[in-house]
N, C-alpha and C positions, 0 to 999 in steps of 0.2 A: 524579384527579378528571376524566371527561370532560367539557368543556365547550363550549359554542356561541354567541357571540356573533354577533348581527343589529342589524348598522345599514345603512338607506337608503343613505348613502353613505361616503366615505372619510373627508372633510372631517371627518364627525363624531367619528370614530374615532383618525383618524392619528396623536396626541400618542401616547394608549394604546398602540398599536401597539409603537412605537418601546421597549417596556417586555420586548417577547416578545421570544422566539428563533423564528426565521424555519425552518419547516420544509421544507415548500413548499406547489407553488400546484397545490391537485387540479384544476379546472377554472375558467374563466372569471369564475366571482363566489366561490370558496370559498378561503380559504389557512388551512396548518394551522401551527399555531405553535406552543412549548411556553414555560409560564410555573412558575416554583416546580417542583413535583409536578404540575402539572396539564397534558393535554391540551386546548390550545385550536384550536377550528376557526373562523373568523372567516367568515362569510356576507354578503358586499354586496351585495345581492340588485335595487337600483334604487328608487327614488323609487315609492309607492303602493301599496297592498293588491295589485294584480294579480301586482307583481313577485314581492312579497313570498310571498304564496300560494303562488305555483308553485315558485319556490325552497324556500321549509320543505318542502313537499312531497316533493322531488326529494332534500333533504338528508337526512330526517329517514326517510324510505325506505331510506335505503343506513346507516347511525350513531346506533348506542341513545346516547343522551346522558345524565349523571346531572342536567344543570345545564342550563337556556339563556336569555340574558337579551336583551332589546334596547334596547339602549343608540339616544341618540336627542337632538334635542332639539324643542322645542314651544311652542306656541303660549299664552299665557295669558288666561282671562276673567275668573280670579281677581284681585280686586288686592291680595289680601291676600299674595300670592305674587309676590317682586318677580327682577325679571330678574337672572338668571343662579344660581336655587334650583334646586341637583335635589330632583327629587318619584320618589315612588314610588306609577306607578299601577296601584292595585289593580282598577277594574273599567273595560273599556272594549265599544265600541259603534261599531257603521256608524250613523251616524244617519240620511245619506241613506240607506239601504235600506228603500223602503217606497213612497208613492202621496203624491199631492195630491190631495186633498177638495176643492177651493176654496180657502180660508184654511186649512184642516187638515191636518194630517200623518199619515198612514194609517200605521202599523207593518207588519210581514209577520206579528206576532202580532196585530194589527186587526183583517187581513183573513183570519186563521186560513189563511195560507198556512204556516205553522209554529209549534210549541210549546214552550214553555220545555225538553222535555224532552228535543227533536232534538236537542240540544248542551248545551253548560255555560252557561244565560244564568238572568239571576234578572229578568223584566221586561224584558227585551230588554238585559240588560247581562251582558259576559263576565265575571264574577267569578274572580280569583283570591285564592282561602281558604286555597293552600298556605303555611304559616310557615316563614320562613327564620330560625329564631331567634340570637341573641345574632350578626348580624350589621348593617353599616352601614346596610343596608335597613330598619332598625327604629326608626332615628332620624330616615329619612327623611319627609318630610309625606307622608302617603298621598291621593292625589287619584282624581276621577274623569273620564274623557278618553272622546272621539268620537272616531272616526278620518274623515277624508274625504279625499273625492277634489280639491275644492278651495275650499283653507282661505278662512277666511271672514275679508271686509275693507270690508263694505258694514254700515251702521248697523242696518237692519229686519231682515239675513240672522240680526244678531248677538246683536239684541234676542230674533226668534224662536226661535233655538238655544234662549239661555240658559232659555227660558222652556219648551222643550220637552223641556231632558236637565238644564238646571243643571249644565253639564261644567266642570271648574275647566281643563282645558287640552286642545287637542286636535292630531293628527298624522295622518300619512298612511299609518301603517304596523303600526300598538299593534293594533287589531284584529284582522288579520289572522295574526299572529304569535301572540297568545291562542288566538285559535283554534284552531288547529295545534296549540300546546304544548297546553292545557288536553285538548287530545282525545287527543292520546296519553299523555297522563300523564305529563307531562313537568313536574319543578319548574320553574319560571317566576319571571322579575321582570322588569317594562319600569320601567326607570330612564327618567329624561330629565330633560335641563338647558333651562328658561326661557333662550330668545333674544328675545324680545316678546313685547308684550301684543297681545291678537285685538282689532282696532282699525280703522278703516279707514289701508291699506297706507302706513307712512311707514318708511320702514328706517334714517332718521335716529334712530329711537329704538329700533334694533334693536341689541342687543352679541353678537354669535356669539362673540366670541372669548374673552368672560369665561365665556359658556354650557360652550365646551368645554373650557376648562382645567377647569372645577367638575366637568364630567360626568367628565373623565381622574382628576381625584383621588381622587371618590368609587367609580371604575369599581374604580379601582388597590386602593382600598382593600379594597374588597368581593374580589376576589378572592385577597386577601392571607388573606383570613378564610374562606374555603372549604376 
């Protein structure tokens, strides 16, 4: 199977890569590996949707993949989700894409600048409805995500985004990954481990080490099942 793994940073997947056999470095962002019977391309585009969108487009233009997976960390709005838990993001959206109308937020759909049928959107959400049956993914908690340019760390802003979108988690790349994969019809998944709660920024409450450890374990199990 030809697999594409996308991670914003090397830190998030470094332990996973130690289980692969390195083949070559294709360019400054893409490395090729093998694992079991799989050919695995690992794309590390950098943080944010702009980097992810560019490098996803460049990569998918050159290679046809059987499966693509976005691996990374995330912050959680949902108190039921514990630090270190690995979740399956089944929907994502670019939460800041729109306009302010006083205290009201207007999405592109509200302003008639884009319609649901323009790409894989359902009321503004990118929905990943392609199932991966009989895999570890099905055992993970399914969550809704937002993708942001600025992670939330102020109480009033956190309350606003919860009221608007009721997200479970946030990241800085997920929606760009889904946009590319869903338009190309690639079977895909976004798997994230929770490193922190979305709250006024307090890194003492974060546990990146635990999140990376659990993400590695889950990702490795999934690749063995493919």
